[in-house]
C-alpha positions in Angstrom: -20.5 -14.1 -7.5 -19.1 -10.6 -8.1 -18.9 -8.4 -5.1 -21.6 -5.7 -4.9 -20.0 -2.2 -4.6 -21.3 -0.2 -1.7 -22.3 3.4 -1.8 -23.1 5.8 1.0 -25.7 8.4 0.1 -26.1 11.5 2.3 -29.0 14.0 1.6 -31.3 15.8 3.9 -34.1 15.7 1.4 -35.8 12.4 2.3 -37.6 12.0 -1.0 -34.5 12.7 -3.1 -32.5 10.4 -0.8 -35.0 7.6 -1.3 -35.1 8.1 -5.0 -31.3 7.9 -5.3 -31.2 4.7 -3.1 -33.7 3.1 -5.4 -31.9 4.1 -8.5 -28.5 2.9 -7.3 -29.9 -0.4 -6.0 -31.4 -1.0 -9.4 -28.1 -0.4 -11.0 -26.7 -3.2 -8.8 -25.1 -1.3 -5.9 -25.5 -1.9 -2.2 -26.7 1.4 -0.7 -26.8 2.9 2.8 -28.3 6.4 3.5 -27.7 9.3 5.9 -29.9 12.2 6.5 -27.1 14.7 7.4 -23.4 15.2 7.3 -22.8 14.1 10.8 -24.5 10.8 10.2 -22.6 10.4 7.0 -19.3 10.8 8.8 -20.3 8.3 11.5 -21.4 5.7 8.9 -18.3 6.4 6.7 -15.9 5.8 9.6 -17.7 2.7 11.0 -17.6 0.5 7.9 -15.9 0.3 4.5 -17.7 1.9 1.5 -16.5 1.9 -2.1 -17.9 5.4 -2.7 -19.8 8.3 -1.0 -22.4 10.5 -2.6 -22.8 13.7 -0.5 -25.2 16.6 -0.8 -23.5 20.0 -0.1 -26.3 21.7 1.8 -27.2 19.6 4.9 -28.0 20.4 8.5 -25.8 19.5 11.5 -22.7 19.2 9.3 -22.7 20.3 5.6 -21.4 18.1 2.8 -18.0 20.0 2.5 -17.3 19.5 6.2 -18.3 15.8 6.0 -16.1 15.4 2.9 -13.1 16.9 4.7 -13.6 14.6 7.7 -14.0 11.5 5.6 -11.1 12.3 3.4 -8.8 12.9 6.4 -9.7 9.5 7.9 -10.3 7.6 4.7 -8.2 9.2 2.0 -8.8 6.3 -0.4 -12.6 6.8 -0.4 -13.9 8.4 -3.6 -16.5 11.1 -3.0 -19.0 12.6 -5.4 -20.6 15.9 -4.3 -24.1 17.1 -5.4 -26.0 20.4 -4.9 -29.0 22.2 -6.1 -27.1 25.4 -6.1 -24.9 26.8 -8.9 -22.1 27.4 -6.5 -18.7 27.5 -8.3 -16.6 28.4 -5.2 -18.2 25.4 -3.4 -17.4 23.2 -6.4 -13.7 24.4 -6.4 -13.4 23.8 -2.6 -14.9 20.3 -2.9 -12.4 19.3 -5.6 -9.5 20.8 -3.6 -10.8 18.9 -0.5 -10.5 15.6 -2.3 -13.9 15.2 -4.1 -13.8 13.1 -7.2 -16.5 15.0 -9.1 -19.2 17.6 -8.6 -22.8 17.0 -9.8 -25.5 19.7 -10.1 -29.1 19.0 -9.0 -31.5 18.1 -10.5 -29.1 15.2 -11.2 -28.5 14.0 -14.8 -28.8 10.3 -14.2 -26.6 9.5 -17.2 -23.9 11.8 -15.9 -24.1 10.1 -12.5 -23.8 6.7 -14.1 -20.7 7.9 -16.1 -19.1 9.4 -13.0 -19.6 6.1 -11.1 -18.2 4.1 -14.0 -15.2 6.5 -14.1 -14.5 6.1 -10.4 -14.6 2.3 -10.4 -12.7 2.1 -13.7 -10.0 4.2 -12.1 -10.0 1.9 -9.1 -9.6 -1.0 -11.4 -6.6 0.7 -13.0 -5.0 1.5 -9.7 -5.4 -2.1 -8.5 -4.1 -3.5 -11.8 -1.1 -1.2 -11.6 -0.5 -2.2 -8.0 -0.6 -5.9 -9.0 1.8 -5.2 -11.9 4.1 -3.2 -9.5 4.1 -6.1 -7.1 5.0 -8.6 -9.9 7.7 -6.3 -11.3 9.0 -5.6 -7.8 9.4 -9.3 -7.1 10.7 -10.5 -10.5 14.4 -10.9 -10.3 14.9 -8.4 -7.5 15.7 -10.8 -4.6 12.4 -10.0 -2.9 12.8 -6.2 -3.0 9.3 -4.5 -3.1 8.7 -0.9 -3.9 7.9 1.5 -6.7 8.7 4.8 -5.0 11.3 7.1 -6.6 14.1 6.2 -4.1 13.5 2.5 -4.8 13.4 3.0 -8.5 16.8 4.8 -8.3 18.1 2.0 -6.1 17.1 -0.6 -8.5 18.6 1.2 -11.4 21.9 1.4 -9.5 21.7 -2.3 -8.7 21.2 -3.1 -12.4 24.1 -0.9 -13.3 26.7 -2.4 -10.9 25.5 -6.0 -10.7 27.3 -7.2 -13.9 30.7 -5.9 -12.6 33.0 -7.6 -10.2 33.2 -4.5 -7.9 33.1 -4.8 -4.2 29.8 -3.2 -2.9 29.1 -1.5 0.4 25.4 -1.4 1.3 24.6 1.3 3.8 21.3 2.2 5.5 19.4 2.1 8.8 18.5 -1.2 10.5 15.6 -2.9 8.9 15.8 -1.3 5.4 16.5 -4.5 3.6 20.3 -4.4 3.1 20.6 -8.2 2.6 17.8 -8.1 0.1 19.7 -5.5 -1.9 22.8 -7.7 -1.7 20.9 -10.7 -3.0 19.5 -8.6 -5.8 23.0 -7.6 -6.9 24.0 -11.3 -6.8 20.9 -12.3 -8.7 21.6 -9.9 -11.5 25.3 -10.6 -11.7 27.2 -13.2 -13.8 27.6 -15.1 -10.5 23.9 -15.7 -10.1 24.3 -19.4 -10.6 26.9 -19.6 -7.8 26.2 -19.6 -4.1 25.2 -16.6 -2.0 26.6 -16.9 1.5 25.7 -14.5 4.3 27.3 -14.0 7.7 26.5 -11.6 10.5 29.9 -10.2 11.6 28.4 -8.7 14.7 26.8 -12.0 16.0 30.1 -14.0 16.5 33.1 -13.7 18.8 36.4 -12.9 17.0 37.6 -16.6 17.2 34.3 -17.9 15.9 34.2 -15.3 13.2 37.7 -16.2 12.0 36.8 -19.8 11.9 33.5 -19.2 10.1 35.0 -16.9 7.5 38.4 -18.6 6.8 37.9 -22.1 8.2 40.2 -24.0 10.6 42.4 -27.0 10.7 41.9 -30.0 13.0 43.5 -29.2 16.4 43.8 -25.5 15.7 42.1 -24.8 19.0 40.4 -26.6 21.8 37.3 -28.4 20.3 38.6 -28.3 16.7 38.3 -32.1 16.3 38.0 -31.9 12.5 38.9 -29.6 9.6 36.3 -26.9 8.9 35.8 -25.3 5.5 35.3 -21.5 5.8 32.5 -19.4 4.2 34.9 -17.8 1.7 35.8 -21.2 0.3 32.1 -22.2 0.2 31.2 -19.1 -1.7 33.7 -19.7 -4.5 32.1 -18.8 -7.8 29.5 -16.7 -6.0 29.0 -13.9 -3.5 29.8 -13.6 0.2 27.7 -11.1 2.1 29.3 -9.6 5.2 26.5 -8.1 7.2 27.2 -5.6 10.1 30.8 -5.2 8.9 31.1 -2.2 11.2 31.0 -4.5 14.2 34.1 -6.5 13.1 37.1 -6.2 15.5 40.1 -4.4 14.2 42.3 -7.5 14.3 39.8 -9.3 12.0 39.7 -6.3 9.7 43.4 -6.8 9.0 42.8 -10.4 8.0 39.8 -9.5 5.8 41.8 -6.8 4.1 44.4 -9.4 3.1 41.7 -11.7 1.6 40.4 -8.8 -0.5 43.9 -7.9 -1.7 45.3 -11.3 -2.3 42.1 -13.2 -3.2 43.2 -16.1 -1.0 42.4 -17.2 2.6 44.5 -18.8 5.2 42.5 -21.0 7.6 43.0 -20.8 11.4 45.9 -23.2 12.1 46.7 -23.5 8.4 50.1 -23.0 6.7 49.1 -22.8 3.0 46.8 -20.1 1.6 43.9 -21.2 -0.5 42.8 -19.1 -3.5 39.1 -18.0 -3.6 37.1 -16.5 -6.4 34.3 -14.6 -4.7 32.5 -11.2 -4.9 32.3 -9.4 -1.6 29.3 -7.3 -0.6 29.4 -5.7 2.9 26.6 -3.9 4.8 26.5 -1.6 7.8 24.1 0.7 9.6 27.0 2.7 10.9 28.7 5.7 9.3 31.9 4.0 8.3 33.5 7.3 7.3 33.1 8.6 10.9 34.1 5.2 12.3 37.3 5.5 10.2 38.0 9.1 11.3 37.6 8.1 15.0 39.9 5.0 14.6 37.3 2.3 15.0 37.5 1.1 11.4 40.6 0.7 9.2 40.9 3.3 6.6 42.5 1.0 4.0 39.7 -1.6 4.5 37.0 1.1 4.2 38.4 2.2 0.8 38.6 -1.5 -0.3 34.9 -2.0 0.6 33.6 1.3 -0.6 34.2 0.8 -4.3 30.5 1.2 -5.0 28.0 2.2 -2.3 24.3 1.3 -2.3 22.3 3.5 0.1 19.0 1.9 1.3 16.3 4.6 1.7 14.4 4.6 5.1 10.8 3.6 4.9 9.6 7.0 5.9 11.1 8.4 2.6 9.5 5.8 0.4 6.2 7.6 -0.4 3.6 5.1 -1.6 5.5 2.0 -0.7 4.1 1.6 2.8 0.7 0.5 1.5 2.3 -1.8 -1.0 4.4 -3.5 1.6 1.6 -3.6 4.2 -0.7 -5.4 1.8 2.1 -7.8 0.8 3.0 -8.7 4.4 -0.7 -8.9 5.4 -1.5 -11.3 2.6 1.6 -13.4 3.4 0.8 -13.7 7.1 -2.9 -14.3 6.4 -1.9 -17.3 4.2 0.5 -18.6 6.8 -2.1 -18.3 9.6 -4.9 -19.7 7.5 -7.0 -16.5 7.9 -9.2 -14.9 5.2 -8.1 -11.3 4.5 -10.5 -9.0 2.7 -8.2 -5.9 3.0 -6.9 -3.1 5.2 -9.3 -0.3 6.2 -8.4 3.2 4.9 -8.0 4.6 8.4 -5.5 1.8 9.2 -3.6 2.6 6.0 -3.6 6.3 7.0 -2.1 5.4 10.4 0.6 3.3 8.8 1.5 6.2 6.5 1.7 8.7 9.4 4.2 6.7 11.4 7.9 7.4 11.0 9.0 3.7 11.1 12.3 3.9 13.0 12.5 0.1 12.5 11.8 0.5 8.8 10.5 -2.5 6.7 11.3 -5.0 9.4 9.2 -3.1 11.9 6.3 -2.8 9.4 6.5 -6.6 8.8 6.2 -7.3 12.5 3.3 -4.9 12.8 1.4 -6.6 10.0 2.0 -10.0 11.4 0.6 -8.8 14.7 -2.4 -7.2 13.0 -3.3 -10.4 11.0 -3.1 -12.5 14.2 -5.3 -10.1 16.1 -7.9 -9.2 13.5 -11.4 -10.7 14.5 -12.9 -10.4 11.1 -11.6 -10.1 7.5 -10.3 -6.5 7.7 -7.3 -5.0 9.5 -8.5 -1.9 11.3 -7.1 0.6 13.8 -7.8 -1.7 16.7 -5.2 -4.2 15.4 -2.4 -1.6 15.3 0.0 -0.9 18.1 -0.7 2.2 20.2 2.4 4.0 19.0 1.0 4.1 15.5 -2.3 5.6 16.5 -0.8 8.8 18.0 1.9 9.3 15.3 2.1 12.5 13.3 2.7 12.5 9.5 6.4 12.4 8.8 8.0 15.6 7.6 7.6 15.9 3.8 5.0 13.2 3.4 1.6 13.8 2.0 -0.3 10.7 3.1 -0.9 7.4 1.4 -3.6 8.0 -1.1 -4.9 10.4 -3.7 -8.4 11.0 -4.8 -10.0 8.2 -6.5 -7.9 5.6 -4.7 -8.9 2.0 -4.0 -11.3 1.2 -1.2 -10.1 -1.3 1.5 -9.5 -4.7 0.0 -10.7 -3.6 -3.3 -10.5 -6.1 -6.1 -10.7 -5.4 -9.8 -14.3 -4.2 -10.2 -16.7 -5.0 -12.9 -18.4 -2.0 -14.6 -21.4 -0.6 -12.6 -23.9 -2.5 -14.9 -22.4 -5.9 -14.1 -22.1 -5.9 -10.3 -25.3 -7.6 -9.4 -23.8 -11.1 -9.6 -26.0 -12.8 -12.2 -29.5 -12.9 -13.5 -31.2 -10.5 -15.9 -30.5 -6.8 -15.3 -33.5 -4.5 -15.4 -33.9 -2.3 -18.5 -33.5 1.4 -18.2 -37.3 1.9 -18.6 -38.0 -0.6 -15.8 -35.5 1.2 -13.5 -37.1 4.6 -14.5 -40.6 3.3 -13.8 -39.7 2.0 -10.3 -37.8 5.1 -9.4 -40.7 7.4 -10.4 -43.4 5.3 -8.7 -41.4 4.9 -5.5 -40.6 8.6 -5.5 -44.3 9.5 -6.0 -45.2 7.2 -3.1 -42.6 8.7 -0.8 -44.0 12.1 -1.6 -47.4 11.0 -0.5 -48.8 11.2 -4.1 -47.9 14.8 -4.4 -46.9 15.0 -8.1 -45.5 18.5 -8.0 -43.1 17.5 -5.2 -42.3 14.2 -6.9 -41.5 16.1 -10.2 -39.2 18.5 -8.2 -37.3 15.6 -6.5 -36.9 13.8 -9.9 -35.8 16.9 -11.6 -38.5 16.7 -14.3 -41.6 18.8 -15.1 -45.1 17.9 -14.0 -46.0 17.5 -17.6 -43.2 14.9 -18.1 -44.2 13.1 -14.9 -47.8 12.9 -16.1 -46.7 11.5 -19.4 -44.5 8.9 -17.8 -47.3 7.8 -15.4 -49.7 7.6 -18.3 -47.2 5.3 -20.2 -46.9 3.1 -17.2 -50.7 2.9 -16.8 -50.3 4.5 -13.3 -51.9 7.9 -13.9 -54.6 8.6 -11.3 -57.1 11.4 -10.7 -56.2 11.6 -7.0 -53.2 12.9 -5.2 -52.2 16.4 -4.2 -50.8 18.7 -6.9 -48.9 20.9 -4.5 
């Protein structure tokens, strides 16, 4: 059964509000109504809607104020504005404030239908593009996700350097995905069929690191009861990834430099060097140029490693990727924890976009795992996010996660507006028109003049319609 799209209707005119609800429900939508802008904001922030239809002139809070509040909290929510006034400045302000479209009263129902179709067709396209981006981001990229400009530039650089045999230095803050970039270089290289061997140079003591990288002979040191093959040898024909290279002791840097120059390794306790055919990719979150200038890193090794540099962009500079990554991690953790995930609420996505992410992608991954574990229902909302995200300000230079007409939380590819009822015969246009007219007349207490005004037709047309439906009566107020 296809999901019914939900619409929030806000209008202070009770009869017009009721007429719209009836019309939209007959078109297959789920509808909730609000009598003023304040109520519209409360409803819009309390539950996910696929679209809001707001009147401009309303008491307590007008439609433009409600639009701005909703757009600030739920920037992905499409909003249509309507008014009985030919107010061009208001129309311009509405569009600038994030409204999708501006409709004049009395509403042209066909125009309304077209606007709704356009909104949801755009949502379909956004979702399809996001799905395509996810597939493209994962295909052959070693798990790298992202379609932002910095990530596209990074991927082009990877594609350019991968076929070469050049040593690569991957720089960037902690948690930006340096190992993923290294795996992507390996995966796109001529060595892709060979092994990819990774070692964290900062996690081992100097003795253990030498043994791990170069191997050791039996009896080389206390506890060396057998010969051990080093990682350089195991990586022959492939790639070795030296993570946290900036943490390597100076004495080990000398030995590594020899391996890079001679393309051979001498095991600990060994007497005969062994040739190795490997590509070296190193990574660091330190400024190696500064480390070299201050004597903590060998200059000759730095130049050996820094043949080609890949710089991983921090997450705060990857506009648009936060939502993509958040949805990816949420889906992954939901599957791992056997939980049903319908989506991420827009206000939660907005909070994710406003945070500066000092821990980058790794921190986002941890936040989404926590959110999935804590969510009581099927949506991740603000209550599942850490407190530090809720008080964060938008990072400098960022514009927020969504543009007008974006996808509502957990949105799937939508069917056209006429096919959302989930089966059964859809009513004809004449049947919908008849029900709308009769219900509107009833809500107006039988006052035909008032009903005609609400419907946006003349009293003569209303009489003709009632006569056609066999519902014309002599009673009722004429107003």
